[in-house]
TIMI-2910 file (N, C-alpha, C, CB; in pm, 1 decimal, decimal comma, always signed):
<rs>
+----------+----------+----------+----------+----------+----------+----------+----------+----------+----------+----------+----------+------+
!      n_x !      n_y !      n_z !     ca_x !     ca_y !     ca_z !      c_x !      c_y !      c_z !     cb_x !     cb_y !     cb_z ! resn !
+----------+----------+----------+----------+----------+----------+----------+----------+----------+----------+----------+----------+------+
!  -1432,4 !  -1512,5 !  +3843,4 !  -1548,9 !  -1402,7 !  +3853,1 !  -1498,8 !  -1269,9 !  +3809,5 !  -1606,7 !  -1385,4 !  +4004,4 !  Unk !
!  -1585,4 !  -1207,9 !  +3734,8 !  -1550,2 !  -1079,7 !  +3677,3 !  -1616,1 !   -964,7 !  +3772,2 !  -1604,1 !  -1071,8 !  +3520,5 !  Unk !
!  -1563,3 !   -848,6 !  +3774,2 !  -1610,5 !   -746,4 !  +3862,6 !  -1747,0 !   -708,2 !  +3829,9 !  -1524,4 !   -629,8 !  +3859,7 !  Unk !
!  -1796,4 !   -717,1 !  +3703,6 !  -1927,3 !   -680,4 !  +3663,4 !  -2033,3 !   -777,3 !  +3731,8 !  -1936,3 !   -684,2 !  +3506,9 !  Unk !
!  -1985,9 !   -892,0 !  +3757,4 !  -2081,8 !   -988,9 !  +3825,7 !  -2112,6 !   -942,9 !  +3974,3 !  -2017,4 !  -1139,4 !  +3827,2 !  Unk !
!  -2038,5 !   -850,3 !  +4024,1 !  -2069,2 !   -804,0 !  +4164,8 !  -2147,4 !   -675,9 !  +4171,8 !  -1941,2 !   -784,1 !  +4242,7 !  Unk !
!  -2183,1 !   -620,0 !  +4057,5 !  -2236,8 !   -487,2 !  +4058,3 !  -2360,7 !   -470,2 !  +4139,1 !  -2262,7 !   -445,7 !  +3924,6 !  Unk !
!  -2444,2 !   -582,8 !  +4147,6 !  -2572,7 !   -574,3 !  +4211,8 !  -2560,5 !   -603,6 !  +4358,9 !  -2670,6 !   -668,5 !  +4147,3 !  Unk !
!  -2437,6 !   -646,1 !  +4408,7 !  -2410,1 !   -668,4 !  +4547,0 !  -2396,2 !   -544,6 !  +4624,7 !  -2292,1 !   -746,8 !  +4561,8 !  Unk !
!  -2423,7 !   -546,4 !  +4761,1 !  -2404,1 !   -424,2 !  +4838,2 !  -2254,0 !   -397,3 !  +4863,5 !  -2480,1 !   -433,9 !  +4972,0 !  Unk !
!  -2211,1 !   -285,6 !  +4845,4 !  -2071,7 !   -239,7 !  +4859,2 !  -2053,5 !   -164,2 !  +4993,4 !  -2032,2 !   -147,0 !  +4738,1 !  Unk !
!  -1924,3 !   -171,2 !  +5037,5 !  -1892,9 !    -91,2 !  +5159,1 !  -1829,0 !    +45,1 !  +5097,1 !  -1784,2 !   -176,0 !  +5266,6 !  Unk !
!  -1875,0 !   +155,6 !  +5149,7 !  -1836,2 !   +284,7 !  +5095,4 !  -1783,0 !   +368,0 !  +5214,2 !  -1958,7 !   +356,7 !  +5021,6 !  Unk !
!  -1687,0 !   +450,0 !  +5177,3 !  -1626,5 !   +550,3 !  +5273,9 !  -1719,6 !   +659,3 !  +5296,8 !  -1493,9 !   +608,8 !  +5223,6 !  Unk !
!  -1707,7 !   +734,2 !  +5400,0 !  -1790,6 !   +849,2 !  +5427,8 !  -1773,2 !   +955,5 !  +5324,3 !  -1760,6 !   +904,3 !  +5562,6 !  Unk !
!  -1874,8 !  +1047,8 !  +5313,3 !  -1880,1 !  +1155,1 !  +5219,4 !  -1754,3 !  +1245,0 !  +5241,4 !  -2014,1 !  +1235,5 !  +5235,6 !  Unk !
!  -1709,8 !  +1252,2 !  +5350,0 !  -1590,8 !  +1344,9 !  +5382,9 !  -1454,7 !  +1301,5 !  +5305,0 !  -1563,0 !  +1341,0 !  +5547,4 !  Unk !
!  -1464,1 !  +1176,6 !  +5251,5 !  -1344,3 !  +1133,0 !  +5169,5 !  -1352,6 !  +1189,9 !  +5031,1 !  -1334,3 !   +976,9 !  +5160,1 !  Unk !
!  -1445,4 !  +1261,1 !  +4989,4 !  -1459,8 !  +1322,2 !  +4860,3 !  -1449,9 !  +1220,5 !  +4745,9 !  -1356,2 !  +1428,9 !  +4843,9 !  Unk !
!  -1359,8 !  +1253,8 !  +4655,7 !  -1350,3 !  +1166,1 !  +4531,0 !  -1303,0 !  +1025,5 !  +4561,2 !  -1252,9 !  +1228,2 !  +4427,4 !  Unk !
!  -1234,4 !   +996,8 !  +4665,1 !  -1191,0 !   +868,9 !  +4698,8 !  -1305,0 !   +778,8 !  +4723,5 !  -1104,1 !   +873,6 !  +4812,3 !  Unk !
!  -1421,7 !   +833,1 !  +4776,5 !  -1535,5 !   +747,4 !  +4790,4 !  -1580,6 !   +679,2 !  +4658,0 !  -1647,3 !   +826,9 !  +4847,2 !  Unk !
!  -1588,2 !   +756,5 !  +4552,8 !  -1615,5 !   +706,7 !  +4418,7 !  -1511,4 !   +613,7 !  +4363,5 !  -1630,6 !   +818,9 !  +4327,3 !  Unk !
!  -1383,2 !   +650,1 !  +4395,9 !  -1270,6 !   +570,2 !  +4353,1 !  -1281,7 !   +425,2 !  +4408,4 !  -1138,7 !   +636,8 !  +4399,2 !  Unk !
!  -1306,5 !   +419,4 !  +4535,5 !  -1318,8 !   +285,6 !  +4602,7 !  -1442,7 !   +209,0 !  +4573,7 !  -1311,3 !   +301,5 !  +4747,7 !  Unk !
!  -1543,9 !   +280,4 !  +4512,8 !  -1667,8 !   +208,1 !  +4465,7 !  -1647,7 !   +172,6 !  +4321,4 !  -1800,1 !   +296,0 !  +4482,8 !  Unk !
!  -1533,2 !   +214,2 !  +4261,0 !  -1518,8 !   +191,7 !  +4112,0 !  -1630,6 !   +236,2 !  +4025,6 !  -1500,0 !    +50,5 !  +4084,9 !  Unk !
!  -1680,5 !   +360,6 !  +4054,6 !  -1781,0 !   +409,6 !  +3971,8 !  -1750,3 !   +423,8 !  +3832,5 !  -1821,7 !   +526,1 !  +4017,0 !  Unk !
!  -1629,3 !   +445,7 !  +3786,3 !  -1588,7 !   +455,3 !  +3651,9 !  -1584,3 !   +323,2 !  +3582,8 !  -1460,7 !   +519,1 !  +3644,5 !  Unk !
!  -1573,9 !   +214,3 !  +3659,9 !  -1562,9 !    +74,3 !  +3600,3 !  -1700,4 !    +10,8 !  +3576,5 !  -1479,6 !    -20,3 !  +3695,6 !  Unk !
!  -1808,7 !    +82,8 !  +3619,2 !  -1942,5 !    +28,0 !  +3628,2 !  -2029,3 !    +48,1 !  +3497,6 !  -2012,3 !    +92,4 !  +3747,2 !  Unk !
!  -1978,4 !   +114,4 !  +3406,8 !  -2048,6 !   +150,3 !  +3277,2 !  -2184,7 !   +210,0 !  +3312,8 !  -2067,4 !    +21,0 !  +3180,2 !  Unk !
!  -2197,3 !   +298,1 !  +3410,1 !  -2311,1 !   +364,4 !  +3444,1 !  -2399,2 !   +293,6 !  +3539,5 !  -2378,8 !   +394,4 !  +3330,8 !  Unk !
!  -2370,7 !   +173,2 !  +3576,6 !  -2451,7 !    +90,5 !  +3660,3 !  -2443,9 !   +146,0 !  +3799,8 !  -2407,5 !    -56,1 !  +3654,9 !  Unk !
!  -2556,2 !   +178,3 !  +3871,0 !  -2552,8 !   +237,7 !  +4004,4 !  -2492,2 !   +149,6 !  +4110,6 !  -2688,9 !   +274,1 !  +4045,6 !  Unk !
!  -2433,9 !   +218,4 !  +4208,4 !  -2368,7 !   +145,2 !  +4319,4 !  -2481,1 !   +123,6 !  +4420,0 !  -2242,1 !   +226,3 !  +4384,2 !  Unk !
!  -2477,8 !     +6,2 !  +4476,1 !  -2569,0 !    -30,4 !  +4598,1 !  -2489,5 !    -28,7 !  +4713,0 !  -2637,9 !   -169,8 !  +4589,2 !  Unk !
!  -2497,0 !    +77,5 !  +4806,5 !  -2423,0 !    +84,5 !  +4924,7 !  -2487,4 !    +14,1 !  +5039,3 !  -2399,3 !   +220,2 !  +4957,7 !  Unk !
!  -2414,7 !    -89,6 !  +5094,8 !  -2468,6 !   -163,0 !  +5205,3 !  -2422,8 !   -130,9 !  +5337,5 !  -2446,8 !   -293,2 !  +5187,1 !  Unk !
!  -2302,8 !    -52,3 !  +5343,6 !  -2246,9 !    -10,3 !  +5468,4 !  -2150,0 !   +123,0 !  +5440,5 !  -2163,7 !   -138,0 !  +5534,8 !  Unk !
!  -2145,3 !   +200,9 !  +5530,7 !  -2057,2 !   +312,3 !  +5526,8 !  -1956,6 !   +298,0 !  +5656,1 !  -2145,1 !   +452,0 !  +5527,2 !  Unk !
!  -1827,0 !   +288,8 !  +5622,6 !  -1735,6 !   +265,4 !  +5734,5 !  -1619,8 !   +365,0 !  +5723,0 !  -1682,9 !   +116,5 !  +5735,5 !  Unk !
!  -1547,5 !   +377,7 !  +5832,8 !  -1428,7 !   +472,8 !  +5836,5 !  -1307,1 !   +410,6 !  +5895,2 !  -1460,9 !   +598,6 !  +5917,3 !  Unk !
!  -1318,0 !   +287,2 !  +5948,7 !  -1202,3 !   +214,5 !  +6013,0 !  -1192,8 !    +79,1 !  +5959,6 !  -1215,1 !   +206,9 !  +6165,6 !  Unk !
!  -1065,5 !    +21,2 !  +5954,3 !  -1043,9 !   -107,2 !  +5904,1 !  -1130,5 !   -211,5 !  +5973,3 !   -902,6 !   -140,4 !  +5916,1 !  Unk !
!  -1145,9 !   -209,6 !  +6099,0 !  -1232,8 !   -318,1 !  +6173,5 !  -1375,9 !   -315,3 !  +6130,7 !  -1230,6 !   -297,4 !  +6330,9 !  Unk !
!  -1427,4 !   -187,4 !  +6109,3 !  -1567,5 !   -174,2 !  +6059,7 !  -1571,9 !   -231,3 !  +5911,0 !  -1616,7 !    -15,7 !  +6065,0 !  Unk !
!  -1478,8 !   -194,0 !  +5840,2 !  -1473,9 !   -236,4 !  +5690,2 !  -1472,5 !   -386,5 !  +5688,4 !  -1341,1 !   -178,1 !  +5609,9 !  Unk !
!  -1379,2 !   -455,9 !  +5768,4 !  -1378,1 !   -606,3 !  +5755,6 !  -1507,6 !   -667,0 !  +5806,1 !  -1258,6 !   -668,4 !  +5835,1 !  Unk !
!  -1556,0 !   -602,4 !  +5909,7 !  -1682,5 !   -654,3 !  +5958,0 !  -1796,7 !   -644,5 !  +5859,0 !  -1719,9 !   -584,0 !  +6080,7 !  Unk !
!  -1800,7 !   -534,4 !  +5787,2 !  -1908,9 !   -520,7 !  +5677,3 !  -1887,1 !   -621,5 !  +5575,3 !  -1909,3 !   -380,2 !  +5608,1 !  Unk !
!  -1765,8 !   -651,8 !  +5530,3 !  -1732,2 !   -749,5 !  +5429,6 !  -1773,4 !   -887,0 !  +5470,3 !  -1586,9 !   -746,9 !  +5400,9 !  Unk !
!  -1727,9 !   -914,5 !  +5600,7 !  -1763,9 !  -1041,8 !  +5663,5 !  -1912,9 !  -1057,2 !  +5670,0 !  -1704,6 !  -1052,5 !  +5802,9 !  Unk !
!  -1989,9 !   -958,3 !  +5678,7 !  -2141,9 !   -958,9 !  +5701,5 !  -2211,5 !   -966,2 !  +5558,2 !  -2192,1 !   -819,2 !  +5785,7 !  Unk !
!  -2133,8 !   -963,9 !  +5450,4 !  -2198,7 !   -981,3 !  +5314,7 !  -2178,4 !   -871,2 !  +5223,5 !  -2342,9 !  -1000,3 !  +5326,6 !  Unk !
!  -2101,2 !   -767,7 !  +5260,0 !  -2086,3 !   -663,6 !  +5158,6 !  -1964,1 !   -683,5 !  +5080,8 !  -2084,9 !   -528,3 !  +5218,8 !  Unk !
!  -1944,8 !   -620,7 !  +4966,7 !  -1827,1 !   -632,4 !  +4885,8 !  -1748,5 !   -496,9 !  +4904,9 !  -1865,2 !   -662,2 !  +4731,2 !  Unk !
!  -1626,3 !   -501,8 !  +4897,7 !  -1551,6 !   -379,4 !  +4907,4 !  -1422,9 !   -403,5 !  +4822,5 !  -1519,5 !   -341,1 !  +5061,2 !  Unk !
!  -1364,2 !   -278,0 !  +4775,4 !  -1244,1 !   -272,3 !  +4692,1 !  -1145,7 !   -210,1 !  +4789,8 !  -1262,5 !   -186,7 !  +4551,7 !  Unk !
!  -1023,6 !   -258,7 !  +4768,8 !   -912,1 !   -215,8 !  +4870,4 !   -786,5 !   -222,2 !  +4801,7 !   -903,4 !   -306,9 !  +5001,0 !  Unk !
!   -688,9 !   -158,6 !  +4849,6 !   -542,8 !   -177,0 !  +4787,2 !   -496,0 !   -324,5 !  +4809,6 !   -429,0 !    -71,7 !  +4860,3 !  Unk !
!   -408,1 !   -368,3 !  +4728,0 !   -363,7 !   -506,1 !  +4729,2 !   -295,0 !   -528,6 !  +4874,5 !   -259,1 !   -535,0 !  +4601,9 !  Unk !
!   -239,6 !   -422,2 !  +4923,7 !   -165,0 !   -449,6 !  +5056,1 !   -260,7 !   -479,9 !  +5166,6 !    -76,5 !   -326,9 !  +5100,1 !  Unk !
!   -386,2 !   -448,9 !  +5154,9 !   -488,6 !   -479,5 !  +5256,2 !   -485,7 !   -625,2 !  +5295,2 !   -627,4 !   -443,2 !  +5205,3 !  Unk !
!   -473,6 !   -711,2 !  +5196,3 !   -471,1 !   -857,5 !  +5233,5 !   -357,8 !   -901,4 !  +5319,3 !   -467,3 !   -940,3 !  +5112,0 !  Unk !
!   -245,1 !   -822,1 !  +5312,1 !   -128,4 !   -857,0 !  +5394,0 !   -143,4 !   -804,2 !  +5526,8 !     -1,7 !   -808,0 !  +5335,9 !  Unk !
!   -226,6 !   -693,1 !  +5556,9 !   -221,9 !   -635,7 !  +5691,9 !   -355,0 !   -669,1 !  +5760,4 !   -196,4 !   -478,5 !  +5688,0 !  Unk !
!   -451,5 !   -700,1 !  +5691,3 !   -589,4 !   -728,7 !  +5755,1 !   -642,7 !   -857,4 !  +5720,9 !   -692,5 !   -628,1 !  +5715,2 !  Unk !
!   -686,6 !   -929,1 !  +5815,5 !   -755,0 !  -1065,6 !  +5775,6 !   -876,7 !  -1085,1 !  +5864,1 !   -653,0 !  -1196,2 !  +5794,1 !  Unk !
!   -961,8 !  -1174,3 !  +5809,1 !  -1077,0 !  -1217,1 !  +5888,5 !  -1118,0 !  -1345,0 !  +5826,4 !  -1194,9 !  -1111,6 !  +5891,7 !  Unk !
!  -1163,2 !  -1443,0 !  +5901,1 !  -1186,8 !  -1576,7 !  +5854,7 !  -1299,5 !  -1581,7 !  +5750,3 !  -1219,2 !  -1666,0 !  +5971,8 !  Unk !
!  -1384,0 !  -1476,7 !  +5748,5 !  -1494,8 !  -1473,8 !  +5663,4 !  -1477,2 !  -1377,7 !  +5536,2 !  -1612,7 !  -1433,2 !  +5746,1 !  Unk !
!  -1352,8 !  -1331,2 !  +5516,6 !  -1318,3 !  -1243,1 !  +5406,0 !  -1221,3 !  -1300,4 !  +5312,3 !  -1266,2 !  -1118,4 !  +5455,2 !  Unk !
!  -1255,1 !  -1299,9 !  +5187,7 !  -1161,5 !  -1342,4 !  +5079,9 !  -1128,4 !  -1222,2 !  +4993,3 !  -1223,3 !  -1458,1 !  +4991,7 !  Unk !
!  -1008,6 !  -1216,8 !  +4951,7 !   -953,8 !  -1107,1 !  +4876,5 !   -935,8 !  -1155,6 !  +4731,1 !   -818,4 !  -1057,1 !  +4939,5 !  Unk !
!   -994,7 !  -1087,0 !  +4635,6 !   -991,3 !  -1121,8 !  +4497,4 !   -926,1 !  -1009,9 !  +4417,8 !  -1131,0 !  -1151,1 !  +4446,5 !  Unk !
!   -884,9 !  -1037,2 !  +4300,5 !   -827,5 !   -937,1 !  +4203,6 !   -915,3 !   -926,3 !  +4078,7 !   -680,6 !   -977,4 !  +4161,2 !  Unk !
!   -898,3 !   -817,9 !  +4010,9 !   -971,8 !   -808,9 !  +3878,5 !  -1020,1 !   -673,1 !  +3838,9 !  -1090,2 !   -897,5 !  +3880,3 !  Unk !
!   -999,2 !   -576,7 !  +3920,9 !  -1034,4 !   -434,6 !  +3885,2 !   -904,0 !   -361,5 !  +3840,0 !  -1102,6 !   -357,0 !  +4012,2 !  Unk !
!   -905,6 !   -288,2 !  +3737,5 !   -788,8 !   -219,1 !  +3696,4 !   -708,4 !   -141,5 !  +3805,1 !   -828,3 !   -128,7 !  +3593,8 !  Unk !
!   -580,1 !   -136,5 !  +3801,1 !   -506,2 !    -69,3 !  +3898,8 !   -544,1 !    +77,9 !  +3897,0 !   -359,2 !    -89,9 !  +3877,1 !  Unk !
!   -525,6 !   +136,2 !  +4007,8 !   -557,6 !   +288,6 !  +4018,1 !   -431,9 !   +359,5 !  +3994,0 !   -618,1 !   +333,9 !  +4161,8 !  Unk !
!   -449,2 !   +481,0 !  +3962,0 !   -334,5 !   +572,8 !  +3936,2 !   -359,0 !   +696,8 !  +4020,8 !   -320,1 !   +610,8 !  +3779,9 !  Unk !
!   -257,1 !   +732,6 !  +4101,0 !   -265,3 !   +859,7 !  +4177,0 !   -161,1 !   +951,7 !  +4126,1 !   -247,7 !   +838,4 !  +4329,3 !  Unk !
!   -203,7 !  +1072,1 !  +4105,1 !   -105,9 !  +1180,1 !  +4062,6 !    -53,0 !  +1252,6 !  +4177,9 !   -169,5 !  +1281,0 !  +3968,2 !  Unk !
!    +66,5 !  +1298,8 !  +4166,1 !   +133,0 !  +1380,9 !  +4270,1 !   +200,7 !  +1502,7 !  +4201,4 !   +240,9 !  +1294,1 !  +4351,5 !  Unk !
!   +163,5 !  +1611,7 !  +4235,1 !   +221,1 !  +1738,1 !  +4179,0 !   +255,7 !  +1840,0 !  +4287,5 !   +121,9 !  +1802,6 !  +4079,8 !  Unk !
!   +349,7 !  +1928,1 !  +4254,7 !   +375,2 !  +2039,8 !  +4337,4 !   +403,4 !  +2169,4 !  +4251,2 !   +493,1 !  +2006,8 !  +4430,2 !  Unk !
!   +400,3 !  +2283,1 !  +4314,7 !   +415,0 !  +2395,0 !  +4238,7 !   +569,2 !  +2415,9 !  +4206,4 !   +351,9 !  +2512,9 !  +4311,7 !  Unk !
!   +588,8 !  +2466,8 !  +4089,3 !   +739,9 !  +2484,4 !  +4058,1 !   +797,6 !  +2599,0 !  +4140,0 !   +765,4 !  +2515,0 !  +3901,1 !  Unk !
!   +709,4 !  +2687,7 !  +4182,7 !   +767,5 !  +2793,6 !  +4269,5 !   +801,8 !  +2756,0 !  +4410,4 !   +675,9 !  +2904,5 !  +4276,5 !  Unk !
!   +754,9 !  +2638,0 !  +4453,3 !   +773,2 !  +2590,3 !  +4590,0 !   +908,7 !  +2531,9 !  +4600,5 !   +666,8 !  +2487,9 !  +4630,4 !  Unk !
!   +984,9 !  +2567,4 !  +4709,1 !  +1121,7 !  +2511,0 !  +4733,2 !  +1105,7 !  +2360,7 !  +4748,9 !  +1192,1 !  +2575,1 !  +4863,6 !  Unk !
!  +1219,9 !  +2292,6 !  +4714,3 !  +1217,2 !  +2145,8 !  +4724,7 !  +1216,3 !  +2115,1 !  +4877,2 !  +1344,8 !  +2076,7 !  +4648,4 !  Unk !
!  +1154,3 !  +2010,0 !  +4910,0 !  +1126,3 !  +1951,7 !  +5042,7 !  +1200,3 !  +1816,1 !  +5040,5 !   +964,7 !  +1935,1 !  +5071,9 !  Unk !
!  +1289,5 !  +1788,1 !  +5135,7 !  +1366,7 !  +1659,6 !  +5131,5 !  +1277,9 !  +1537,0 !  +5128,8 !  +1459,5 !  +1649,6 !  +5252,2 !  Unk !
!  +1159,9 !  +1543,2 !  +5213,5 !  +1079,1 !  +1419,3 !  +5227,0 !  +1004,3 !  +1400,0 !  +5083,7 !   +968,7 !  +1432,6 !  +5357,1 !  Unk !
!   +956,6 !  +1508,6 !  +5019,9 !   +880,9 !  +1489,0 !  +4900,4 !   +980,0 !  +1453,6 !  +4791,5 !   +796,5 !  +1614,2 !  +4864,4 !  Unk !
!  +1103,2 !  +1506,5 !  +4792,4 !  +1195,6 !  +1462,2 !  +4686,5 !  +1231,3 !  +1320,1 !  +4707,0 !  +1321,7 !  +1547,0 !  +4682,4 !  Unk !
!  +1244,4 !  +1268,7 !  +4833,4 !  +1271,9 !  +1132,0 !  +4855,1 !  +1155,7 !  +1036,5 !  +4792,7 !  +1288,5 !  +1110,6 !  +5009,2 !  Unk !
!  +1038,4 !  +1089,2 !  +4829,6 !   +916,5 !  +1010,7 !  +4775,1 !   +916,1 !  +1007,8 !  +4631,7 !   +782,9 !  +1069,4 !  +4819,8 !  Unk !
!   +944,7 !  +1115,7 !  +4561,1 !   +935,0 !  +1118,4 !  +4418,1 !  +1047,1 !  +1026,5 !  +4360,6 !   +946,2 !  +1266,2 !  +4364,6 !  Unk !
!  +1167,1 !  +1032,8 !  +4419,8 !  +1276,7 !   +946,8 !  +4381,0 !  +1235,8 !   +800,4 !  +4392,2 !  +1400,0 !   +975,0 !  +4466,9 !  Unk !
!  +1180,9 !   +758,6 !  +4513,6 !  +1140,2 !   +618,2 !  +4525,0 !  +1034,8 !   +576,1 !  +4426,9 !  +1091,0 !   +591,5 !  +4660,6 !  Unk !
!   +936,3 !   +652,2 !  +4399,1 !   +836,4 !   +627,7 !  +4302,8 !   +895,2 !   +613,3 !  +4161,2 !   +735,7 !   +737,0 !  +4307,8 !  Unk !
!   +986,7 !   +705,3 !  +4118,1 !  +1055,7 !   +688,8 !  +3997,3 !  +1134,3 !   +562,3 !  +3985,6 !  +1140,4 !   +798,4 !  +3978,4 !  Unk !
!  +1206,1 !   +519,0 !  +4094,6 !  +1279,9 !   +398,7 !  +4087,8 !  +1180,7 !   +272,7 !  +4075,9 !  +1372,2 !   +389,5 !  +4214,1 !  Unk !
!  +1075,3 !   +282,7 !  +4157,4 !   +980,7 !   +166,1 !  +4149,3 !   +925,3 !   +158,0 !  +4004,1 !   +858,6 !   +181,6 !  +4256,3 !  Unk !
!   +879,2 !   +267,8 !  +3950,1 !   +822,2 !   +254,8 !  +3815,9 !   +919,3 !   +219,6 !  +3702,9 !   +756,1 !   +379,9 !  +3781,7 !  Unk !
!  +1049,3 !   +252,3 !  +3726,6 !  +1143,8 !   +212,1 !  +3631,1 !  +1173,3 !    +60,7 !  +3628,9 !  +1265,3 !   +286,4 !  +3654,4 !  Unk !
!  +1138,9 !    -11,7 !  +3732,3 !  +1155,4 !   -151,2 !  +3744,8 !  +1052,2 !   -231,7 !  +3678,4 !  +1160,6 !   -185,8 !  +3879,5 !  Unk !
!   +949,2 !   -172,0 !  +3643,2 !   +832,3 !   -239,5 !  +3583,0 !   +867,4 !   -286,6 !  +3447,1 !   +709,9 !   -147,4 !  +3576,4 !  Unk !
+----------+----------+----------+----------+----------+----------+----------+----------+----------+----------+----------+----------+------+
</rs>
């Protein structure tokens, strides 16, 4: 099944407070201008799984299938991977936690 075959189905959306992430998880850029049909708006994993089990479609990180399950939910693949940018000001002092995160990301990407 191709993602475009699901465009007319009701999708689960995040709340408006999530800003650009709402459009990201509805894959608005992948729809060639086809409008999104929102069937439910959720903010918690249990609500999200319930909406999907009830007939809505949702996009989620691949890790979701490992951490959340429901007998009426199937996880599929087929939408292009997302990319998230991380930046910080050059004037800002290095922070150990952020430095570790950037090093871990660099190591992970270099293994591909």
